[in-house]
TORZAPA-276495 format. One line per 10 residues: number of its first residue (from 1); their letters; for each residue x, y, z of N, C-alpha, C. Coordinates in steps of 0.2 Angstrom, whole numbers. Example, Ala and Ser with C-alpha at 12.3 -4.5 7.8 and 13.67 -1.06 7.14 Angstrom:
2
1) as) 66:-28:39:62:-22:39:66:-16:39  64:-11:35:68:-5:36:64:0:39 $
***
This chain:
388
1) xxxxxxxxxx) -621:143:-639:-624:138:-634:-631:137:-631  -633:130:-633:-639:129:-631:-641:133:-622  -647:133:-621:-649:137:-616:-650:129:-610  -647:133:-603:-647:126:-598:-653:127:-595  -657:120:-594:-661:121:-590:-662:124:-583  -667:128:-583:-668:132:-576:-671:128:-569  -664:124:-568:-667:120:-563:-662:122:-556  -663:120:-550:-660:121:-544:-652:120:-544  -651:113:-547:-644:109:-550:-641:115:-551  -644:117:-556:-639:122:-561:-639:128:-559 $
11) xxxxxxxxxx) -645:132:-558:-644:138:-555:-639:140:-548  -639:136:-544:-633:137:-538:-626:139:-540  -625:135:-545:-619:135:-548:-617:141:-554  -624:141:-559:-624:147:-563:-621:154:-559  -625:155:-554:-626:161:-551:-619:163:-548  -614:158:-548:-607:159:-544:-602:158:-549  -604:159:-556:-597:157:-562:-593:162:-560  -586:160:-561:-581:164:-561:-577:165:-555  -581:163:-549:-580:163:-542:-576:158:-539  -570:160:-535:-565:155:-532:-570:150:-528 $
21) xxxxxxxxxx) -567:143:-529:-571:137:-525:-579:136:-528  -580:137:-533:-588:137:-535:-587:131:-539  -581:127:-540:-582:120:-542:-585:116:-536  -585:119:-529:-589:113:-524:-595:116:-525  -597:118:-528:-605:119:-527:-608:116:-532  -605:111:-535:-607:107:-542:-613:102:-537  -618:101:-540:-621:94:-538:-617:88:-541  -617:83:-537:-612:77:-539:-616:71:-541  -615:67:-543:-609:66:-548:-610:72:-554  -604:75:-555:-603:81:-560:-599:79:-566 $
31) xxxxxxxxxx) -599:80:-572:-593:80:-578:-591:87:-578  -584:88:-576:-580:91:-577:-574:91:-584  -573:97:-587:-568:98:-591:-563:103:-589  -557:101:-588:-551:106:-585:-549:109:-592  -551:116:-591:-550:119:-599:-542:121:-601  -538:121:-594:-531:123:-596:-528:116:-599  -531:111:-598:-527:105:-601:-530:104:-607  -538:103:-608:-540:102:-614:-537:108:-620  -537:115:-619:-534:119:-622:-527:117:-626  -523:115:-620:-515:112:-623:-517:105:-626 $
41) xxxxxxxxxx) -520:101:-626:-523:96:-630:-524:98:-637  -528:103:-638:-531:105:-644:-524:107:-649  -521:112:-643:-514:116:-647:-510:110:-650  -509:106:-644:-506:99:-647:-506:96:-653  -512:94:-654:-514:91:-659:-515:94:-666  -517:100:-665:-517:106:-672:-509:106:-672  -504:107:-668:-497:107:-671:-495:101:-674  -498:94:-671:-494:88:-675:-497:87:-681  -504:89:-683:-505:87:-690:-502:93:-694  -502:98:-692:-500:104:-696:-494:103:-698 $
51) xxxxxxxxxx) -489:100:-693:-482:99:-694:-481:93:-699  -485:89:-700:-484:82:-703:-487:83:-711  -493:88:-710:-495:90:-718:-500:86:-718  -504:83:-713:-511:79:-715:-517:84:-710  -522:82:-713:-529:86:-710:-531:82:-704  -535:85:-699:-539:84:-693:-546:83:-694  -549:78:-693:-557:79:-693:-559:75:-687  -560:78:-681:-560:76:-674:-567:71:-674  -566:67:-671:-573:62:-671:-577:65:-664  -583:67:-665:-587:70:-662:-590:65:-656 $
61) xxxxxxxxxx) -591:59:-658:-594:54:-655:-590:53:-647  -583:56:-647:-579:57:-641:-583:62:-636  -585:66:-639:-588:73:-634:-596:74:-634  -597:73:-640:-605:76:-643:-607:81:-641  -602:86:-641:-603:93:-638:-601:98:-644  -607:103:-645:-606:108:-650:-599:113:-647  -600:114:-641:-594:118:-639:-587:115:-641  -585:108:-640:-580:107:-641:-578:107:-648  -584:105:-653:-583:105:-660:-581:111:-663  -584:117:-660:-583:123:-662:-575:125:-660 $
71) xxxxxxxxxx) -573:123:-654:-565:126:-652:-562:120:-658  -562:114:-660:-559:110:-664:-559:114:-670  -564:117:-672:-564:119:-678:-561:126:-679  -561:129:-673:-557:137:-672:-550:134:-672  -547:130:-670:-540:127:-668:-538:124:-677  -542:124:-682:-539:121:-687:-542:114:-691  -546:111:-688:-549:105:-689:-552:106:-696  -552:101:-702:-555:102:-708:-561:101:-706  -564:98:-703:-572:96:-702:-572:93:-697  -577:88:-696:-579:85:-691:-582:77:-692 $
81) xxxxxxxxxx) -581:72:-690:-583:64:-691:-590:65:-685  -594:61:-688:-599:59:-683:-601:51:-684  -602:48:-678:-605:41:-681:-610:39:-681  -615:45:-680:-624:43:-683:-626:49:-685  -631:49:-688:-635:54:-691:-638:59:-685  -642:56:-681:-644:60:-676:-638:65:-673  -632:62:-673:-627:66:-668:-625:70:-674  -625:70:-679:-623:75:-684:-628:81:-684  -635:78:-684:-640:83:-685:-641:88:-678  -639:85:-673:-640:89:-667:-634:94:-666 $
91) xxxxxxxxxx) -627:92:-668:-621:96:-667:-621:100:-672  -622:99:-678:-622:104:-684:-628:109:-683  -634:107:-681:-639:112:-681:-637:117:-675  -635:114:-668:-632:118:-663:-626:124:-666  -622:121:-669:-615:125:-672:-620:131:-677  -626:129:-680:-629:136:-684:-632:139:-680  -635:138:-675:-640:141:-670:-635:146:-666  -629:144:-665:-623:148:-662:-619:152:-667  -621:154:-673:-619:159:-677:-612:156:-681  -612:149:-682:-607:146:-687:-610:146:-693 $
101) xxxxxxxxxx) -607:150:-699:-613:151:-705:-608:147:-711  -602:145:-709:-599:141:-715:-600:134:-716  -600:133:-722:-602:125:-723:-598:121:-721  -599:118:-713:-595:112:-711:-594:106:-715  -588:103:-715:-588:97:-719:-588:91:-713  -594:88:-714:-596:83:-710:-595:75:-713  -591:70:-711:-591:64:-713:-596:59:-708  -600:57:-710:-604:50:-707:-599:44:-707  -597:42:-703:-592:36:-703:-596:30:-702  -600:29:-701:-605:23:-701:-610:22:-707 $
111) xxxxxxxxxx) -610:17:-710:-616:16:-716:-622:17:-716  -626:20:-720:-633:21:-718:-638:17:-722  -642:15:-718:-646:8:-722:-652:11:-723  -655:10:-728:-663:11:-729:-664:17:-732  -669:19:-735:-671:26:-739:-672:32:-733  -675:30:-728:-676:36:-723:-669:39:-721  -664:34:-719:-659:37:-716:-654:39:-724  -657:36:-728:-653:39:-734:-655:48:-737  -662:47:-736:-665:55:-736:-662:60:-731  -662:57:-724:-660:61:-720:-653:65:-720 $
121) xxxxxxxxxx) -648:59:-724:-641:61:-727:-640:66:-732  -646:65:-736:-646:70:-742:-648:78:-739  -653:76:-735:-656:82:-731:-650:87:-729  -647:84:-725:-640:86:-722:-636:89:-727  -634:86:-732:-630:88:-737:-633:95:-741  -639:96:-741:-641:102:-743:-638:108:-741  -636:108:-734:-634:113:-730:-626:113:-728  -624:107:-726:-617:105:-725:-614:102:-731  -606:101:-731:-603:98:-736:-602:90:-732  -608:87:-734:-609:81:-731:-604:74:-734 $
131) xxxxxxxxxx) -600:69:-731:-597:64:-734:-601:58:-732  -603:53:-735:-607:48:-732:-602:40:-733  -599:36:-727:-596:31:-729:-601:24:-730  -600:21:-736:-604:15:-737:-598:7:-739  -602:2:-739:-597:-4:-740:-602:-9:-743  -606:-6:-746:-612:-11:-748:-614:-8:-756  -616:-12:-760:-619:-9:-768:-626:-6:-766  -629:-11:-762:-636:-9:-759:-636:-2:-757  -632:-1:-755:-631:6:-750:-630:12:-755  -626:12:-760:-623:16:-766:-631:17:-769 $
141) xxxxxxxxxx) -635:11:-770:-642:12:-773:-647:16:-770  -647:15:-763:-652:19:-758:-650:26:-758  -643:28:-758:-640:35:-758:-642:38:-764  -641:34:-770:-640:37:-777:-648:38:-778  -653:35:-777:-660:36:-779:-662:43:-774  -660:44:-767:-663:49:-764:-659:54:-766  -653:56:-768:-649:60:-771:-652:64:-777  -655:58:-782:-657:60:-787:-664:62:-787  -668:61:-781:-675:64:-780:-674:71:-777  -668:72:-773:-668:78:-772:-663:82:-776 $
151) xxxxxxxxxx) -661:81:-781:-657:85:-787:-650:87:-784  -650:84:-779:-642:85:-776:-636:82:-779  -630:83:-776:-624:78:-778:-622:77:-769  -621:70:-768:-619:68:-761:-611:65:-764  -606:65:-759:-599:63:-759:-600:56:-754  -597:52:-756:-597:46:-752:-590:43:-753  -589:39:-749:-582:35:-747:-584:28:-746  -578:24:-750:-579:17:-749:-575:15:-741  -580:12:-737:-577:11:-730:-573:4:-731  -567:3:-729:-564:-3:-729:-563:-6:-723 $
161) xxxxxxxxxx) -563:-12:-721:-562:-15:-715:-554:-17:-716  -551:-15:-710:-542:-14:-709:-542:-19:-704  -546:-23:-702:-544:-28:-696:-551:-27:-691  -555:-22:-690:-558:-21:-684:-565:-27:-685  -566:-28:-692:-572:-31:-693:-579:-30:-692  -579:-23:-691:-586:-21:-690:-590:-19:-695  -587:-15:-698:-590:-12:-705:-584:-11:-711  -586:-10:-717:-580:-11:-722:-580:-16:-725  -579:-15:-733:-578:-21:-738:-572:-24:-736  -573:-31:-736:-568:-36:-733:-563:-37:-738 $
171) xxxxxxxxxx) -563:-35:-744:-557:-37:-749:-557:-32:-754  -553:-32:-759:-551:-28:-765:-557:-29:-770  -559:-35:-771:-564:-36:-776:-571:-33:-772  -573:-34:-766:-578:-30:-765:-578:-22:-765  -572:-19:-765:-571:-13:-765:-572:-11:-771  -569:-15:-776:-570:-12:-783:-578:-12:-786  -582:-17:-784:-589:-19:-784:-592:-11:-783  -589:-9:-776:-594:-4:-774:-593:3:-778  -584:2:-780:-582:9:-782:-587:10:-790  -586:3:-793:-590:3:-799:-598:6:-800 $
181) xxxxxxxxxx) -601:4:-794:-608:5:-792:-608:13:-792  -604:15:-788:-604:23:-786:-604:26:-792  -599:24:-796:-598:30:-803:-602:29:-809  -609:23:-807:-613:24:-811:-618:29:-810  -618:33:-805:-624:38:-804:-620:44:-803  -623:48:-808:-623:56:-808:-623:59:-801  -627:58:-798:-628:61:-794:-623:57:-786  -618:54:-787:-615:53:-781:-607:54:-783  -604:57:-779:-596:59:-781:-592:54:-776  -589:48:-780:-582:47:-775:-577:51:-773 $
191) xxxxxxxxxx) -576:50:-767:-571:57:-763:-565:52:-760  -566:46:-759:-560:43:-756:-561:37:-752  -558:35:-747:-559:29:-743:-558:30:-735  -562:25:-732:-560:26:-724:-556:19:-724  -553:20:-717:-551:13:-715:-549:16:-708  -554:12:-704:-553:14:-697:-550:9:-693  -546:9:-688:-543:3:-685:-544:4:-677  -551:4:-675:-553:5:-669:-550:-1:-665  -548:-6:-666:-546:-13:-664:-537:-11:-662  -535:-5:-664:-529:-4:-663:-527:1:-658 $
201) xxxxxxxxxx) -532:5:-655:-531:11:-652:-527:11:-644  -530:4:-642:-527:2:-636:-523:-3:-633  -518:-5:-639:-514:-10:-639:-508:-7:-636  -507:-10:-629:-501:-7:-626:-494:-9:-629  -490:-4:-629:-483:-4:-631:-482:-2:-638  -479:3:-639:-479:7:-645:-476:2:-651  -470:-2:-650:-469:-7:-656:-475:-12:-657  -478:-14:-653:-484:-19:-656:-489:-14:-658  -490:-9:-655:-496:-5:-659:-494:-4:-666  -488:-1:-667:-485:1:-674:-484:-6:-678 $
211) xxxxxxxxxx) -485:-12:-676:-484:-18:-679:-491:-20:-683  -496:-18:-678:-502:-20:-680:-506:-15:-686  -503:-8:-683:-507:-3:-688:-503:-3:-694  -498:-5:-694:-494:-8:-702:-498:-13:-705  -500:-18:-703:-503:-22:-705:-511:-19:-708  -514:-16:-703:-520:-14:-707:-519:-8:-711  -515:-3:-711:-513:1:-715:-513:-2:-723  -508:-8:-722:-508:-12:-729:-514:-14:-731  -519:-15:-729:-525:-17:-731:-528:-13:-735  -528:-6:-731:-531:0:-735:-527:3:-740 $
221) xxxxxxxxxx) -521:2:-739:-516:3:-746:-517:-1:-752  -518:-8:-750:-521:-12:-756:-526:-8:-758  -532:-7:-757:-538:-4:-760:-537:3:-764  -532:6:-761:-531:12:-764:-527:11:-770  -522:6:-769:-519:5:-777:-524:3:-780  -527:-2:-780:-532:-6:-784:-537:0:-788  -538:6:-783:-542:10:-788:-538:15:-793  -533:17:-790:-528:21:-794:-525:17:-800  -525:10:-801:-523:6:-806:-530:7:-810  -534:6:-809:-541:7:-812:-541:15:-815 $
231) xxxxxxxxxx) -537:19:-813:-539:24:-816:-541:32:-811  -545:28:-805:-549:32:-799:-544:35:-795  -545:43:-795:-541:46:-790:-544:45:-782  -540:43:-777:-543:42:-772:-539:49:-766  -544:54:-767:-541:61:-762:-542:61:-758  -547:57:-753:-547:57:-747:-545:51:-744  -541:49:-739:-540:44:-735:-540:44:-728  -545:43:-725:-548:45:-718:-548:38:-714  -545:40:-707:-545:35:-702:-541:37:-696  -540:32:-693:-535:33:-688:-538:35:-681 $
241) xxxxxxxxxx) -534:34:-676:-537:37:-670:-531:40:-665  -534:42:-659:-528:45:-655:-524:40:-652  -524:33:-651:-520:29:-650:-514:27:-655  -516:29:-661:-513:28:-667:-509:34:-671  -511:39:-669:-511:45:-673:-503:46:-676  -498:46:-672:-492:47:-674:-489:42:-678  -492:35:-676:-491:30:-682:-494:31:-688  -498:33:-688:-503:34:-694:-499:39:-699  -496:44:-696:-492:49:-700:-486:47:-702  -482:42:-699:-477:39:-699:-478:34:-706 $
251) xxxxxxxxxx) -482:31:-705:-484:25:-712:-487:29:-718  -489:35:-717:-491:39:-723:-495:37:-728  -500:32:-726:-506:32:-731:-511:36:-729  -513:37:-723:-519:40:-722:-517:48:-722  -522:52:-726:-521:59:-725:-525:64:-722  -529:60:-718:-534:63:-713:-534:59:-707  -535:61:-700:-535:57:-695:-542:61:-691  -546:55:-689:-552:55:-686:-550:54:-678  -545:57:-675:-544:56:-668:-550:60:-664  -553:57:-658:-558:60:-654:-555:62:-647 $
261) xxxxxxxxxx) -553:56:-644:-552:57:-637:-546:60:-634  -543:62:-639:-536:67:-637:-538:72:-634  -543:76:-635:-546:81:-630:-548:80:-623  -549:74:-622:-551:72:-614:-546:67:-611  -546:61:-615:-540:55:-613:-545:52:-608  -543:45:-605:-548:41:-600:-541:36:-597  -542:32:-591:-541:28:-590:-537:24:-594  -542:20:-599:-540:15:-603:-535:18:-608  -534:24:-610:-529:25:-614:-523:26:-610  -524:28:-605:-516:30:-600:-514:23:-599 $
271) xxxxxxxxxx) -516:19:-599:-514:12:-597:-511:10:-604  -515:10:-609:-510:8:-615:-505:12:-618  -505:19:-618:-502:22:-621:-495:25:-616  -497:25:-610:-491:26:-606:-488:32:-607  -481:32:-608:-476:38:-609:-475:36:-616  -477:33:-621:-478:34:-628:-479:41:-630  -477:43:-637:-478:49:-639:-485:51:-642  -489:45:-642:-497:44:-643:-500:47:-637  -497:46:-631:-499:48:-624:-499:54:-621  -494:59:-626:-494:65:-622:-499:70:-621 $
281) xxxxxxxxxx) -504:67:-621:-511:72:-620:-514:71:-614  -515:78:-610:-517:75:-603:-523:74:-602  -526:72:-596:-532:71:-594:-536:77:-593  -540:78:-596:-544:83:-594:-552:84:-593  -554:78:-593:-561:75:-591:-561:71:-584  -565:74:-581:-566:70:-573:-572:70:-571  -575:66:-567:-581:65:-565:-580:67:-558  -584:72:-554:-584:74:-548:-589:70:-543  -586:69:-537:-590:65:-532:-590:67:-527  -595:66:-522:-595:65:-516:-595:60:-512 $
291) xxxxxxxxxx) -590:61:-505:-592:54:-500:-599:56:-496  -603:50:-496:-609:52:-494:-609:48:-486  -605:43:-485:-606:39:-479:-598:36:-478  -597:37:-470:-592:34:-468:-591:30:-462  -597:27:-463:-597:22:-457:-593:16:-457  -589:15:-461:-585:9:-461:-578:10:-461  -574:7:-456:-568:8:-456:-563:9:-462  -564:4:-467:-560:1:-471:-561:3:-478  -569:8:-478:-570:11:-484:-576:16:-483  -577:20:-489:-581:25:-489:-587:24:-494 $
301) xxxxxxxxxx) -591:27:-496:-597:27:-500:-596:34:-504  -597:33:-510:-597:40:-515:-604:40:-518  -604:45:-521:-611:45:-524:-611:44:-532  -605:42:-534:-604:39:-541:-605:33:-543  -609:31:-546:-608:23:-548:-609:20:-553  -613:17:-555:-614:12:-562:-617:18:-568  -621:23:-564:-624:27:-569:-620:33:-571  -613:32:-566:-610:39:-567:-605:38:-573  -603:33:-576:-598:33:-580:-600:27:-583  -596:26:-590:-595:20:-594:-591:15:-590 $
311) xxxxxxxxxx) -593:8:-590:-591:3:-586:-587:-2:-589  -587:-1:-596:-584:-6:-601:-577:-7:-601  -573:-2:-598:-566:-3:-597:-564:-2:-591  -567:-6:-587:-566:-6:-580:-569:-2:-575  -564:0:-569:-565:5:-565:-560:12:-565  -563:17:-563:-560:24:-563:-554:23:-558  -550:30:-559:-544:31:-555:-546:38:-550  -545:36:-544:-545:43:-538:-541:47:-540  -541:53:-541:-537:58:-542:-532:60:-535  -527:62:-536:-522:63:-528:-523:58:-522 $
321) xxxxxxxxxx) -527:53:-523:-526:47:-518:-524:41:-519  -517:41:-520:-513:35:-523:-516:29:-520  -518:30:-513:-519:24:-508:-527:20:-510  -531:24:-513:-538:23:-513:-540:20:-519  -544:15:-519:-547:10:-524:-555:10:-525  -557:11:-531:-564:12:-533:-566:6:-534  -572:4:-531:-578:-2:-534:-584:0:-536  -587:-3:-539:-594:0:-540:-598:-4:-536  -604:1:-531:-605:-3:-526:-613:-1:-527  -614:-3:-535:-623:-2:-536:-623:3:-543 $
331) xxxxxxxxxx) -629:5:-543:-631:9:-548:-629:16:-547  -630:18:-541:-628:26:-539:-624:28:-535  -621:23:-533:-614:22:-528:-608:19:-530  -602:22:-527:-597:19:-528:-593:17:-521  -589:11:-520:-584:11:-516:-578:12:-515  -576:15:-510:-568:18:-510:-564:16:-505  -560:12:-506:-555:9:-500:-549:14:-498  -548:15:-493:-541:22:-491:-537:19:-487  -531:21:-487:-526:20:-482:-528:23:-474  -525:20:-469:-527:25:-463:-524:31:-463 $
341) xxxxxxxxxx) -518:32:-465:-516:38:-467:-519:43:-472  -524:42:-474:-527:45:-479:-534:46:-479  -536:47:-473:-545:46:-472:-547:51:-476  -555:48:-478:-558:52:-483:-565:54:-478  -567:61:-478:-572:62:-473:-579:62:-477  -585:64:-474:-590:63:-477:-591:71:-481  -594:71:-485:-595:77:-489:-589:79:-493  -583:76:-492:-576:78:-496:-578:76:-505  -575:81:-508:-578:81:-515:-570:77:-518  -571:73:-522:-566:69:-526:-567:71:-533 $
351) xxxxxxxxxx) -562:67:-538:-561:67:-544:-560:60:-545  -563:59:-551:-563:52:-553:-559:53:-561  -554:49:-563:-553:49:-569:-558:43:-572  -562:44:-579:-567:38:-582:-562:34:-585  -565:26:-585:-562:23:-588:-562:23:-596  -568:25:-598:-568:26:-605:-572:34:-605  -569:37:-609:-573:44:-609:-579:46:-615  -580:42:-621:-584:43:-624:-591:42:-622  -593:36:-619:-599:34:-617:-600:36:-610  -595:38:-605:-596:42:-599:-600:49:-601 $
361) xxxxxxxxxx) -598:52:-605:-599:60:-608:-608:60:-610  -609:53:-613:-615:53:-615:-620:51:-609  -618:51:-603:-621:50:-597:-624:58:-594  -623:62:-597:-623:68:-593:-625:74:-599  -631:79:-595:-634:82:-600:-630:89:-600  -623:89:-595:-620:97:-595:-613:95:-594  -608:97:-597:-601:97:-594:-599:103:-592  -597:104:-586:-595:111:-583:-587:112:-585  -587:118:-586:-579:121:-587:-575:125:-584  -570:120:-581:-567:122:-575:-559:125:-576 $
371) xxxxxxxxxx) -556:129:-573:-549:132:-570:-547:131:-564  -544:126:-562:-543:125:-555:-549:124:-552  -552:129:-546:-558:126:-541:-563:131:-544  -561:136:-550:-567:139:-553:-571:137:-560  -578:138:-557:-581:136:-563:-583:142:-568  -580:140:-574:-580:146:-580:-585:147:-584  -589:143:-586:-595:140:-590:-597:134:-589  -602:132:-593:-606:127:-594:-607:124:-601  -606:118:-604:-607:116:-610:-612:111:-610  -619:110:-614:-623:107:-616:-620:101:-619 $
381) xxxxxxxx) -621:95:-617:-620:87:-622:-624:87:-625  -623:91:-632:-629:92:-636:-631:86:-638  -626:81:-641:-630:76:-644:-630:70:-638  -631:71:-633:-633:66:-628:-638:61:-630  -636:54:-631:-642:50:-632:-642:49:-640  -640:52:-644:-641:53:-652:-637:47:-654  -640:42:-655:-637:34:-658:-641:32:-663  -646:37:-667:-650:34:-671:-647:35:-677 $
***
């Protein structure tokens, strides 16, 4: 684990790790991970994929943490998925520094563009088992050129657009052109396909989510069939996410899942999944905040504002205060309304369920690991800001 900066806001807590009520020594806003819930989430997903006979490659973009990545690997994950090169570089380097010597399988789920990025990907592949996704013949040529210069082999996937519209080949014809280009180069190894349905993950209602997932899965299956008809085996079929995990297993096309948010969950997932089987994971990520002003009868002010969490998915939920509602009150503060039978006091600590876990984590340098009111440890957010 990387060293924590020697600063007063950290020293006060680190000096009292393991002590009762040490959570109230945290300077807020603070990012907390409830270890009991987190560990149950790890076990639940590991059991789900093992029972189904599919692999799990958790997406690091959800947590950006070498600590969480290591726990996922120890729980049986086949490898790790990364959104960006810098995210992979940071987390893989940290895992190596922490004594993890095996060749971790690392999938880059976003296309790399240009020789500079291609060289970085090839450099990573000299130390770890890197797989790169691509959706364009020019990307194939760039990667092939850089792999040839380095004298090594690079595994690549054809990225298939299954309805999100963000990346991926748009149809089977484009997919076949990409495959043919890959097979031209001895330094590239075709490894399979990726089909990530990000647009499916928060569809409310399991029946509606299943119908949409089936349509997307059929788009991926068409490409797989076209490749196999050509005589090309498609060993890896990766994609999926927390909101569709069990549906992806039922549909049977993917043999590897890229779930990420299951370790933490958030308000957006809870709203969409409810009591569905995909929603059986527990909320383990929280933002701790403090009431800093109580001068108005109808509301109080807390120290968690726009900078404390992602705001793309709305507002957070206040834990254990059903009558309280949160509104953003500027960059640094939030407004909490509360019932007269549930007054909130100056200095009172509260927990918020973040609306969207991934970009909320990226706002913090560290994540505090807690059990009840005890801070057991702290984990750096290793790849904070790594979006290049």
